[in-house]
Predicted model as a PDB file, atoms N, CA, C, CB and O in Angstrom, pLDDT in the B-factor column:
MODEL        1                                                                  
ATOM      1  N   MET A   1      -1.784   2.069 -12.589  1.00 77.00           N  
ATOM      2  CA  MET A   1      -2.861   1.679 -11.715  1.00 77.00           C  
ATOM      3  C   MET A   1      -3.696   2.922 -11.414  1.00 77.00           C  
ATOM      4  CB  MET A   1      -2.320   1.022 -10.412  1.00 77.00           C  
ATOM      5  O   MET A   1      -3.157   3.987 -11.111  1.00 77.00           O  
ATOM      6  N   GLU A   2      -4.983   2.776 -11.498  1.00 87.00           N  
ATOM      7  CA  GLU A   2      -5.909   3.865 -11.207  1.00 87.00           C  
ATOM      8  C   GLU A   2      -6.277   3.854  -9.730  1.00 87.00           C  
ATOM      9  CB  GLU A   2      -7.175   3.754 -12.079  1.00 87.00           C  
ATOM     10  O   GLU A   2      -6.157   2.826  -9.063  1.00 87.00           O  
ATOM     11  N   PHE A   3      -6.725   4.996  -9.222  1.00 90.00           N  
ATOM     12  CA  PHE A   3      -7.113   5.105  -7.819  1.00 90.00           C  
ATOM     13  C   PHE A   3      -8.205   4.090  -7.473  1.00 90.00           C  
ATOM     14  CB  PHE A   3      -7.595   6.530  -7.509  1.00 90.00           C  
ATOM     15  O   PHE A   3      -8.190   3.508  -6.388  1.00 90.00           O  
ATOM     16  N   ASN A   4      -9.145   3.878  -8.386  1.00 90.00           N  
ATOM     17  CA  ASN A   4     -10.254   2.953  -8.134  1.00 90.00           C  
ATOM     18  C   ASN A   4      -9.818   1.492  -8.096  1.00 90.00           C  
ATOM     19  CB  ASN A   4     -11.313   3.129  -9.191  1.00 90.00           C  
ATOM     20  O   ASN A   4     -10.581   0.639  -7.642  1.00 90.00           O  
ATOM     21  N   ASP A   5      -8.607   1.185  -8.563  1.00 89.00           N  
ATOM     22  CA  ASP A   5      -8.105  -0.191  -8.545  1.00 89.00           C  
ATOM     23  C   ASP A   5      -7.608  -0.597  -7.162  1.00 89.00           C  
ATOM     24  CB  ASP A   5      -6.983  -0.354  -9.562  1.00 89.00           C  
ATOM     25  O   ASP A   5      -7.457  -1.788  -6.888  1.00 89.00           O  
ATOM     26  N   ILE A   6      -7.355   0.368  -6.294  1.00 92.00           N  
ATOM     27  CA  ILE A   6      -6.837   0.074  -4.953  1.00 92.00           C  
ATOM     28  C   ILE A   6      -7.991  -0.357  -4.055  1.00 92.00           C  
ATOM     29  CB  ILE A   6      -6.102   1.315  -4.349  1.00 92.00           C  
ATOM     30  O   ILE A   6      -9.058   0.257  -4.071  1.00 92.00           O  
ATOM     31  N   HIS A   7      -7.778  -1.414  -3.271  1.00 92.00           N  
ATOM     32  CA  HIS A   7      -8.824  -1.898  -2.370  1.00 92.00           C  
ATOM     33  C   HIS A   7      -8.213  -2.328  -1.031  1.00 92.00           C  
ATOM     34  CB  HIS A   7      -9.595  -3.078  -3.016  1.00 92.00           C  
ATOM     35  O   HIS A   7      -7.015  -2.593  -0.934  1.00 92.00           O  
ATOM     36  N   ILE A   8      -9.050  -2.389  -0.023  1.00 93.00           N  
ATOM     37  CA  ILE A   8      -8.618  -2.787   1.319  1.00 93.00           C  
ATOM     38  C   ILE A   8      -8.124  -4.235   1.268  1.00 93.00           C  
ATOM     39  CB  ILE A   8      -9.784  -2.630   2.358  1.00 93.00           C  
ATOM     40  O   ILE A   8      -8.756  -5.100   0.662  1.00 93.00           O  
ATOM     41  N   GLY A   9      -6.989  -4.480   1.913  1.00 91.00           N  
ATOM     42  CA  GLY A   9      -6.387  -5.810   1.926  1.00 91.00           C  
ATOM     43  C   GLY A   9      -5.320  -5.991   0.868  1.00 91.00           C  
ATOM     44  O   GLY A   9      -4.584  -6.977   0.892  1.00 91.00           O  
ATOM     45  N   MET A  10      -5.227  -5.062  -0.051  1.00 90.00           N  
ATOM     46  CA  MET A  10      -4.248  -5.136  -1.136  1.00 90.00           C  
ATOM     47  C   MET A  10      -2.867  -4.773  -0.601  1.00 90.00           C  
ATOM     48  CB  MET A  10      -4.644  -4.195  -2.309  1.00 90.00           C  
ATOM     49  O   MET A  10      -2.747  -3.885   0.242  1.00 90.00           O  
ATOM     50  N   LYS A  11      -1.843  -5.437  -1.071  1.00 88.00           N  
ATOM     51  CA  LYS A  11      -0.464  -5.085  -0.707  1.00 88.00           C  
ATOM     52  C   LYS A  11       0.059  -4.112  -1.741  1.00 88.00           C  
ATOM     53  CB  LYS A  11       0.456  -6.353  -0.618  1.00 88.00           C  
ATOM     54  O   LYS A  11      -0.023  -4.350  -2.946  1.00 88.00           O  
ATOM     55  N   CYS A  12       0.599  -3.006  -1.245  1.00 87.00           N  
ATOM     56  CA  CYS A  12       1.112  -1.951  -2.125  1.00 87.00           C  
ATOM     57  C   CYS A  12       2.494  -1.532  -1.670  1.00 87.00           C  
ATOM     58  CB  CYS A  12       0.162  -0.733  -2.147  1.00 87.00           C  
ATOM     59  O   CYS A  12       2.855  -1.681  -0.503  1.00 87.00           O  
ATOM     60  N   GLY A  13       3.242  -1.019  -2.588  1.00 88.00           N  
ATOM     61  CA  GLY A  13       4.522  -0.417  -2.277  1.00 88.00           C  
ATOM     62  C   GLY A  13       4.384   1.094  -2.361  1.00 88.00           C  
ATOM     63  O   GLY A  13       3.516   1.608  -3.065  1.00 88.00           O  
ATOM     64  N   SER A  14       5.235   1.793  -1.648  1.00 88.00           N  
ATOM     65  CA  SER A  14       5.221   3.247  -1.695  1.00 88.00           C  
ATOM     66  C   SER A  14       6.621   3.748  -1.373  1.00 88.00           C  
ATOM     67  CB  SER A  14       4.170   3.837  -0.706  1.00 88.00           C  
ATOM     68  O   SER A  14       7.522   2.966  -1.071  1.00 88.00           O  
ATOM     69  N   LYS A  15       6.786   5.052  -1.442  1.00 85.00           N  
ATOM     70  CA  LYS A  15       8.067   5.646  -1.090  1.00 85.00           C  
ATOM     71  C   LYS A  15       8.363   5.480   0.399  1.00 85.00           C  
ATOM     72  CB  LYS A  15       8.085   7.124  -1.468  1.00 85.00           C  
ATOM     73  O   LYS A  15       9.520   5.561   0.812  1.00 85.00           O  
ATOM     74  N   LYS A  16       7.325   5.247   1.209  1.00 87.00           N  
ATOM     75  CA  LYS A  16       7.495   5.067   2.652  1.00 87.00           C  
ATOM     76  C   LYS A  16       7.670   3.596   3.034  1.00 87.00           C  
ATOM     77  CB  LYS A  16       6.300   5.650   3.392  1.00 87.00           C  
ATOM     78  O   LYS A  16       7.948   3.289   4.194  1.00 87.00           O  
ATOM     79  N   GLY A  17       7.512   2.696   2.082  1.00 85.00           N  
ATOM     80  CA  GLY A  17       7.639   1.268   2.346  1.00 85.00           C  
ATOM     81  C   GLY A  17       6.422   0.508   1.860  1.00 85.00           C  
ATOM     82  O   GLY A  17       5.466   1.094   1.353  1.00 85.00           O  
ATOM     83  N   SER A  18       6.469  -0.795   2.020  1.00 86.00           N  
ATOM     84  CA  SER A  18       5.357  -1.651   1.605  1.00 86.00           C  
ATOM     85  C   SER A  18       4.427  -1.912   2.776  1.00 86.00           C  
ATOM     86  CB  SER A  18       5.875  -2.979   1.030  1.00 86.00           C  
ATOM     87  O   SER A  18       4.824  -1.837   3.938  1.00 86.00           O  
ATOM     88  N   GLY A  19       3.187  -2.220   2.446  1.00 89.00           N  
ATOM     89  CA  GLY A  19       2.229  -2.523   3.493  1.00 89.00           C  
ATOM     90  C   GLY A  19       0.919  -3.000   2.909  1.00 89.00           C  
ATOM     91  O   GLY A  19       0.763  -3.120   1.694  1.00 89.00           O  
ATOM     92  N   THR A  20      -0.024  -3.269   3.802  1.00 91.00           N  
ATOM     93  CA  THR A  20      -1.353  -3.718   3.421  1.00 91.00           C  
ATOM     94  C   THR A  20      -2.321  -2.556   3.587  1.00 91.00           C  
ATOM     95  CB  THR A  20      -1.800  -4.946   4.270  1.00 91.00           C  
ATOM     96  O   THR A  20      -2.317  -1.884   4.619  1.00 91.00           O  
ATOM     97  N   VAL A  21      -3.144  -2.317   2.587  1.00 93.00           N  
ATOM     98  CA  VAL A  21      -4.106  -1.219   2.626  1.00 93.00           C  
ATOM     99  C   VAL A  21      -5.161  -1.514   3.687  1.00 93.00           C  
ATOM    100  CB  VAL A  21      -4.767  -1.005   1.235  1.00 93.00           C  
ATOM    101  O   VAL A  21      -5.793  -2.570   3.667  1.00 93.00           O  
ATOM    102  N   THR A  22      -5.349  -0.565   4.621  1.00 95.00           N  
ATOM    103  CA  THR A  22      -6.347  -0.732   5.676  1.00 95.00           C  
ATOM    104  C   THR A  22      -7.512   0.232   5.523  1.00 95.00           C  
ATOM    105  CB  THR A  22      -5.708  -0.543   7.030  1.00 95.00           C  
ATOM    106  O   THR A  22      -8.603  -0.036   6.026  1.00 95.00           O  
ATOM    107  N   TRP A  23      -7.299   1.351   4.836  1.00 96.00           N  
ATOM    108  CA  TRP A  23      -8.363   2.329   4.645  1.00 96.00           C  
ATOM    109  C   TRP A  23      -8.022   3.198   3.452  1.00 96.00           C  
ATOM    110  CB  TRP A  23      -8.568   3.193   5.914  1.00 96.00           C  
ATOM    111  O   TRP A  23      -6.850   3.451   3.172  1.00 96.00           O  
ATOM    112  N   ILE A  24      -9.051   3.655   2.748  1.00 96.00           N  
ATOM    113  CA  ILE A  24      -8.879   4.507   1.584  1.00 96.00           C  
ATOM    114  C   ILE A  24      -9.769   5.733   1.768  1.00 96.00           C  
ATOM    115  CB  ILE A  24      -9.223   3.742   0.257  1.00 96.00           C  
ATOM    116  O   ILE A  24     -10.979   5.603   1.957  1.00 96.00           O  
ATOM    117  N   ASP A  25      -9.174   6.915   1.714  1.00 96.00           N  
ATOM    118  CA  ASP A  25      -9.929   8.160   1.817  1.00 96.00           C  
ATOM    119  C   ASP A  25     -10.058   8.747   0.426  1.00 96.00           C  
ATOM    120  CB  ASP A  25      -9.244   9.170   2.793  1.00 96.00           C  
ATOM    121  O   ASP A  25      -9.116   9.343  -0.097  1.00 96.00           O  
ATOM    122  N   GLY A  26     -11.223   8.579  -0.170  1.00 94.00           N  
ATOM    123  CA  GLY A  26     -11.440   9.045  -1.530  1.00 94.00           C  
ATOM    124  C   GLY A  26     -11.454  10.549  -1.668  1.00 94.00           C  
ATOM    125  O   GLY A  26     -11.109  11.065  -2.731  1.00 94.00           O  
ATOM    126  N   SER A  27     -11.847  11.281  -0.616  1.00 95.00           N  
ATOM    127  CA  SER A  27     -11.924  12.734  -0.719  1.00 95.00           C  
ATOM    128  C   SER A  27     -10.543  13.382  -0.768  1.00 95.00           C  
ATOM    129  CB  SER A  27     -12.713  13.295   0.449  1.00 95.00           C  
ATOM    130  O   SER A  27     -10.359  14.396  -1.442  1.00 95.00           O  
ATOM    131  N   THR A  28      -9.566  12.804  -0.059  1.00 95.00           N  
ATOM    132  CA  THR A  28      -8.208  13.355  -0.072  1.00 95.00           C  
ATOM    133  C   THR A  28      -7.251  12.510  -0.906  1.00 95.00           C  
ATOM    134  CB  THR A  28      -7.679  13.471   1.347  1.00 95.00           C  
ATOM    135  O   THR A  28      -6.085  12.867  -1.074  1.00 95.00           O  
ATOM    136  N   ARG A  29      -7.752  11.380  -1.433  1.00 95.00           N  
ATOM    137  CA  ARG A  29      -6.943  10.446  -2.222  1.00 95.00           C  
ATOM    138  C   ARG A  29      -5.718   9.986  -1.429  1.00 95.00           C  
ATOM    139  CB  ARG A  29      -6.502  11.101  -3.550  1.00 95.00           C  
ATOM    140  O   ARG A  29      -4.595   9.951  -1.933  1.00 95.00           O  
ATOM    141  N   THR A  30      -5.981   9.634  -0.161  1.00 96.00           N  
ATOM    142  CA  THR A  30      -4.940   9.146   0.736  1.00 96.00           C  
ATOM    143  C   THR A  30      -5.174   7.671   1.014  1.00 96.00           C  
ATOM    144  CB  THR A  30      -4.915   9.957   2.057  1.00 96.00           C  
ATOM    145  O   THR A  30      -6.302   7.239   1.253  1.00 96.00           O  
ATOM    146  N   ILE A  31      -4.096   6.910   0.980  1.00 96.00           N  
ATOM    147  CA  ILE A  31      -4.155   5.478   1.258  1.00 96.00           C  
ATOM    148  C   ILE A  31      -3.531   5.254   2.632  1.00 96.00           C  
ATOM    149  CB  ILE A  31      -3.416   4.638   0.145  1.00 96.00           C  
ATOM    150  O   ILE A  31      -2.415   5.705   2.889  1.00 96.00           O  
ATOM    151  N   TYR A  32      -4.243   4.562   3.510  1.00 96.00           N  
ATOM    152  CA  TYR A  32      -3.722   4.221   4.828  1.00 96.00           C  
ATOM    153  C   TYR A  32      -3.284   2.767   4.788  1.00 96.00           C  
ATOM    154  CB  TYR A  32      -4.787   4.465   5.952  1.00 96.00           C  
ATOM    155  O   TYR A  32      -4.048   1.890   4.384  1.00 96.00           O  
ATOM    156  N   MET A  33      -2.049   2.513   5.210  1.00 94.00           N  
ATOM    157  CA  MET A  33      -1.501   1.168   5.130  1.00 94.00           C  
ATOM    158  C   MET A  33      -0.916   0.754   6.469  1.00 94.00           C  
ATOM    159  CB  MET A  33      -0.437   1.082   4.034  1.00 94.00           C  
ATOM    160  O   MET A  33      -0.557   1.594   7.294  1.00 94.00           O  
ATOM    161  N   ALA A  34      -0.826  -0.551   6.670  1.00 94.00           N  
ATOM    162  CA  ALA A  34      -0.191  -1.113   7.863  1.00 94.00           C  
ATOM    163  C   ALA A  34       1.044  -1.868   7.429  1.00 94.00           C  
ATOM    164  CB  ALA A  34      -1.164  -2.043   8.651  1.00 94.00           C  
ATOM    165  O   ALA A  34       0.980  -2.738   6.560  1.00 94.00           O  
ATOM    166  N   ASN A  35       2.167  -1.534   8.034  1.00 89.00           N  
ATOM    167  CA  ASN A  35       3.419  -2.228   7.771  1.00 89.00           C  
ATOM    168  C   ASN A  35       3.297  -3.633   8.338  1.00 89.00           C  
ATOM    169  CB  ASN A  35       4.640  -1.467   8.390  1.00 89.00           C  
ATOM    170  O   ASN A  35       2.953  -3.797   9.508  1.00 89.00           O  
ATOM    171  N   THR A  36       3.568  -4.632   7.540  1.00 74.00           N  
ATOM    172  CA  THR A  36       3.387  -6.007   8.002  1.00 74.00           C  
ATOM    173  C   THR A  36       4.509  -6.478   8.922  1.00 74.00           C  
ATOM    174  CB  THR A  36       3.289  -6.933   6.818  1.00 74.00           C  
ATOM    175  O   THR A  36       4.355  -7.492   9.603  1.00 74.00           O  
ATOM    176  N   ASP A  37       5.633  -5.764   8.957  1.00 78.00           N  
ATOM    177  CA  ASP A  37       6.718  -6.155   9.860  1.00 78.00           C  
ATOM    178  C   ASP A  37       6.374  -5.864  11.312  1.00 78.00           C  
ATOM    179  CB  ASP A  37       8.005  -5.434   9.482  1.00 78.00           C  
ATOM    180  O   ASP A  37       6.560  -6.712  12.185  1.00 78.00           O  
ATOM    181  N   ASP A  38       5.869  -4.654  11.567  1.00 83.00           N  
ATOM    182  CA  ASP A  38       5.593  -4.269  12.950  1.00 83.00           C  
ATOM    183  C   ASP A  38       4.169  -3.764  13.156  1.00 83.00           C  
ATOM    184  CB  ASP A  38       6.566  -3.208  13.386  1.00 83.00           C  
ATOM    185  O   ASP A  38       3.839  -3.280  14.238  1.00 83.00           O  
ATOM    186  N   ASN A  39       3.315  -3.871  12.129  1.00 78.00           N  
ATOM    187  CA  ASN A  39       1.901  -3.516  12.186  1.00 78.00           C  
ATOM    188  C   ASN A  39       1.670  -2.037  12.492  1.00 78.00           C  
ATOM    189  CB  ASN A  39       1.208  -4.359  13.225  1.00 78.00           C  
ATOM    190  O   ASN A  39       0.579  -1.668  12.927  1.00 78.00           O  
ATOM    191  N   ASN A  40       2.667  -1.185  12.275  1.00 90.00           N  
ATOM    192  CA  ASN A  40       2.479   0.261  12.437  1.00 90.00           C  
ATOM    193  C   ASN A  40       1.766   0.809  11.214  1.00 90.00           C  
ATOM    194  CB  ASN A  40       3.841   0.987  12.650  1.00 90.00           C  
ATOM    195  O   ASN A  40       2.041   0.400  10.085  1.00 90.00           O  
ATOM    196  N   SER A  41       0.853   1.732  11.446  1.00 94.00           N  
ATOM    197  CA  SER A  41       0.100   2.339  10.353  1.00 94.00           C  
ATOM    198  C   SER A  41       0.811   3.576   9.837  1.00 94.00           C  
ATOM    199  CB  SER A  41      -1.318   2.694  10.806  1.00 94.00           C  
ATOM    200  O   SER A  41       1.490   4.281  10.583  1.00 94.00           O  
ATOM    201  N   PHE A  42       0.643   3.826   8.547  1.00 95.00           N  
ATOM    202  CA  PHE A  42       1.153   5.044   7.944  1.00 95.00           C  
ATOM    203  C   PHE A  42       0.262   5.414   6.780  1.00 95.00           C  
ATOM    204  CB  PHE A  42       2.620   4.876   7.488  1.00 95.00           C  
ATOM    205  O   PHE A  42      -0.435   4.569   6.218  1.00 95.00           O  
ATOM    206  N   GLU A  43       0.292   6.684   6.425  1.00 95.00           N  
ATOM    207  CA  GLU A  43      -0.546   7.151   5.321  1.00 95.00           C  
ATOM    208  C   GLU A  43       0.325   7.577   4.154  1.00 95.00           C  
ATOM    209  CB  GLU A  43      -1.449   8.317   5.771  1.00 95.00           C  
ATOM    210  O   GLU A  43       1.438   8.076   4.322  1.00 95.00           O  
ATOM    211  N   VAL A  44      -0.218   7.363   2.972  1.00 95.00           N  
ATOM    212  CA  VAL A  44       0.522   7.663   1.749  1.00 95.00           C  
ATOM    213  C   VAL A  44      -0.426   8.337   0.767  1.00 95.00           C  
ATOM    214  CB  VAL A  44       1.146   6.371   1.129  1.00 95.00           C  
ATOM    215  O   VAL A  44      -1.516   7.825   0.513  1.00 95.00           O  
ATOM    216  N   PRO A  45      -0.027   9.475   0.212  1.00 95.00           N  
ATOM    217  CA  PRO A  45      -0.831  10.070  -0.860  1.00 95.00           C  
ATOM    218  C   PRO A  45      -0.836   9.128  -2.069  1.00 95.00           C  
ATOM    219  CB  PRO A  45      -0.277  11.480  -1.260  1.00 95.00           C  
ATOM    220  O   PRO A  45       0.140   8.420  -2.318  1.00 95.00           O  
ATOM    221  N   TYR A  46      -1.927   9.127  -2.803  1.00 94.00           N  
ATOM    222  CA  TYR A  46      -2.055   8.243  -3.962  1.00 94.00           C  
ATOM    223  C   TYR A  46      -0.882   8.409  -4.928  1.00 94.00           C  
ATOM    224  CB  TYR A  46      -3.371   8.516  -4.690  1.00 94.00           C  
ATOM    225  O   TYR A  46      -0.441   7.433  -5.535  1.00 94.00           O  
ATOM    226  N   ASP A  47      -0.375   9.623  -5.075  1.00 93.00           N  
ATOM    227  CA  ASP A  47       0.722   9.889  -6.017  1.00 93.00           C  
ATOM    228  C   ASP A  47       2.010   9.173  -5.640  1.00 93.00           C  
ATOM    229  CB  ASP A  47       0.983  11.375  -6.098  1.00 93.00           C  
ATOM    230  O   ASP A  47       2.890   9.015  -6.486  1.00 93.00           O  
ATOM    231  N   GLU A  48       2.143   8.734  -4.385  1.00 93.00           N  
ATOM    232  CA  GLU A  48       3.369   8.073  -3.939  1.00 93.00           C  
ATOM    233  C   GLU A  48       3.272   6.545  -3.971  1.00 93.00           C  
ATOM    234  CB  GLU A  48       3.709   8.526  -2.540  1.00 93.00           C  
ATOM    235  O   GLU A  48       4.223   5.855  -3.602  1.00 93.00           O  
ATOM    236  N   ILE A  49       2.130   6.021  -4.408  1.00 91.00           N  
ATOM    237  CA  ILE A  49       1.985   4.566  -4.535  1.00 91.00           C  
ATOM    238  C   ILE A  49       2.825   4.118  -5.726  1.00 91.00           C  
ATOM    239  CB  ILE A  49       0.473   4.145  -4.712  1.00 91.00           C  
ATOM    240  O   ILE A  49       2.762   4.711  -6.803  1.00 91.00           O  
ATOM    241  N   ILE A  50       3.601   3.078  -5.521  1.00 83.00           N  
ATOM    242  CA  ILE A  50       4.447   2.521  -6.577  1.00 83.00           C  
ATOM    243  C   ILE A  50       3.768   1.271  -7.115  1.00 83.00           C  
ATOM    244  CB  ILE A  50       5.889   2.199  -6.050  1.00 83.00           C  
ATOM    245  O   ILE A  50       3.515   0.321  -6.374  1.00 83.00           O  
ATOM    246  N   TYR A  51       3.480   1.281  -8.394  1.00 68.00           N  
ATOM    247  CA  TYR A  51       2.824   0.130  -9.004  1.00 68.00           C  
ATOM    248  C   TYR A  51       3.859  -0.945  -9.302  1.00 68.00           C  
ATOM    249  CB  TYR A  51       2.074   0.540 -10.293  1.00 68.00           C  
ATOM    250  O   TYR A  51       4.675  -0.811 -10.214  1.00 68.00           O  
ATOM    251  N   ASP A  52       3.808  -1.994  -8.530  1.00 65.00           N  
ATOM    252  CA  ASP A  52       4.694  -3.137  -8.724  1.00 65.00           C  
ATOM    253  C   ASP A  52       3.886  -4.378  -8.388  1.00 65.00           C  
ATOM    254  CB  ASP A  52       5.998  -3.033  -7.837  1.00 65.00           C  
ATOM    255  O   ASP A  52       3.647  -4.654  -7.212  1.00 65.00           O  
ATOM    256  N   PRO A  53       3.460  -5.135  -9.399  1.00 60.00           N  
ATOM    257  CA  PRO A  53       2.619  -6.308  -9.141  1.00 60.00           C  
ATOM    258  C   PRO A  53       3.261  -7.312  -8.189  1.00 60.00           C  
ATOM    259  CB  PRO A  53       2.295  -6.995 -10.439  1.00 60.00           C  
ATOM    260  O   PRO A  53       2.561  -8.137  -7.603  1.00 60.00           O  
ATOM    261  N   GLN A  54       4.581  -7.252  -8.028  1.00 63.00           N  
ATOM    262  CA  GLN A  54       5.237  -8.192  -7.135  1.00 63.00           C  
ATOM    263  C   GLN A  54       5.822  -7.475  -5.917  1.00 63.00           C  
ATOM    264  CB  GLN A  54       6.333  -8.953  -7.881  1.00 63.00           C  
ATOM    265  O   GLN A  54       6.895  -7.841  -5.436  1.00 63.00           O  
ATOM    266  N   ALA A  55       5.126  -6.468  -5.426  1.00 54.00           N  
ATOM    267  CA  ALA A  55       5.569  -5.766  -4.214  1.00 54.00           C  
ATOM    268  C   ALA A  55       5.283  -6.666  -3.021  1.00 54.00           C  
ATOM    269  CB  ALA A  55       4.852  -4.370  -4.055  1.00 54.00           C  
ATOM    270  O   ALA A  55       4.127  -6.895  -2.665  1.00 54.00           O  
ATOM    271  N   HIS A  56       6.332  -7.165  -2.418  1.00 53.00           N  
ATOM    272  CA  HIS A  56       6.195  -8.109  -1.320  1.00 53.00           C  
ATOM    273  C   HIS A  56       6.974  -7.621  -0.116  1.00 53.00           C  
ATOM    274  CB  HIS A  56       6.670  -9.504  -1.737  1.00 53.00           C  
ATOM    275  O   HIS A  56       7.743  -6.662  -0.185  1.00 53.00           O  
ATOM    276  N   ASN A  57       6.757  -8.287   0.947  1.00 50.00           N  
ATOM    277  CA  ASN A  57       7.545  -8.073   2.146  1.00 50.00           C  
ATOM    278  C   ASN A  57       8.775  -8.964   2.070  1.00 50.00           C  
ATOM    279  CB  ASN A  57       6.713  -8.363   3.432  1.00 50.00           C  
ATOM    280  O   ASN A  57       8.876  -9.811   1.182  1.00 50.00           O  
ATOM    281  N   ARG A  58       9.694  -8.782   2.979  1.00 51.00           N  
ATOM    282  CA  ARG A  58      10.938  -9.567   2.941  1.00 51.00           C  
ATOM    283  C   ARG A  58      10.680 -11.073   3.043  1.00 51.00           C  
ATOM    284  CB  ARG A  58      11.865  -9.131   4.074  1.00 51.00           C  
ATOM    285  O   ARG A  58      11.442 -11.869   2.495  1.00 51.00           O  
ATOM    286  N   GLU A  59       9.619 -11.464   3.738  1.00 52.00           N  
ATOM    287  CA  GLU A  59       9.364 -12.887   3.938  1.00 52.00           C  
ATOM    288  C   GLU A  59       8.823 -13.563   2.682  1.00 52.00           C  
ATOM    289  CB  GLU A  59       8.390 -13.080   5.079  1.00 52.00           C  
ATOM    290  O   GLU A  59       8.935 -14.780   2.532  1.00 52.00           O  
ATOM    291  N   ASP A  60       8.240 -12.783   1.785  1.00 51.00           N  
ATOM    292  CA  ASP A  60       7.625 -13.337   0.579  1.00 51.00           C  
ATOM    293  C   ASP A  60       8.688 -13.597  -0.485  1.00 51.00           C  
ATOM    294  CB  ASP A  60       6.541 -12.382   0.034  1.00 51.00           C  
ATOM    295  O   ASP A  60       9.806 -13.086  -0.417  1.00 51.00           O  
ATOM    296  N   THR A  61       8.306 -14.403  -1.462  1.00 51.00           N  
ATOM    297  CA  THR A  61       9.196 -14.678  -2.580  1.00 51.00           C  
ATOM    298  C   THR A  61       8.570 -14.164  -3.869  1.00 51.00           C  
ATOM    299  CB  THR A  61       9.499 -16.188  -2.685  1.00 51.00           C  
ATOM    300  O   THR A  61       7.352 -14.005  -3.948  1.00 51.00           O  
ATOM    301  N   TYR A  62       9.383 -13.908  -4.862  1.00 49.00           N  
ATOM    302  CA  TYR A  62       8.876 -13.462  -6.141  1.00 49.00           C  
ATOM    303  C   TYR A  62       8.439 -14.666  -6.956  1.00 49.00           C  
ATOM    304  CB  TYR A  62       9.933 -12.643  -6.896  1.00 49.00           C  
ATOM    305  O   TYR A  62       8.978 -15.763  -6.813  1.00 49.00           O  
ATOM    306  N   TYR A  63       7.467 -14.443  -7.802  1.00 49.00           N  
ATOM    307  CA  TYR A  63       6.932 -15.521  -8.634  1.00 49.00           C  
ATOM    308  C   TYR A  63       7.746 -15.678  -9.888  1.00 49.00           C  
ATOM    309  CB  TYR A  63       5.477 -15.263  -8.988  1.00 49.00           C  
ATOM    310  O   TYR A  63       7.446 -16.539 -10.715  1.00 49.00           O  
TER     311      TYR A  63                                                      
ENDMDL                                                                          
END                                                                             
């Protein structure tokens, strides 16, 4: 996955956990995400994003 493929509202996995993208900082290549379990925000460098098309939260099911 390329940096330009990431967009706000997308669900992503990372080394810090899964979440929904809330902001993208192109100058530092940092992705800001909100954990859907408790809505806490966290930031993840682009290099730590894990490309998994089926990255879901515990409540979701795999296709």
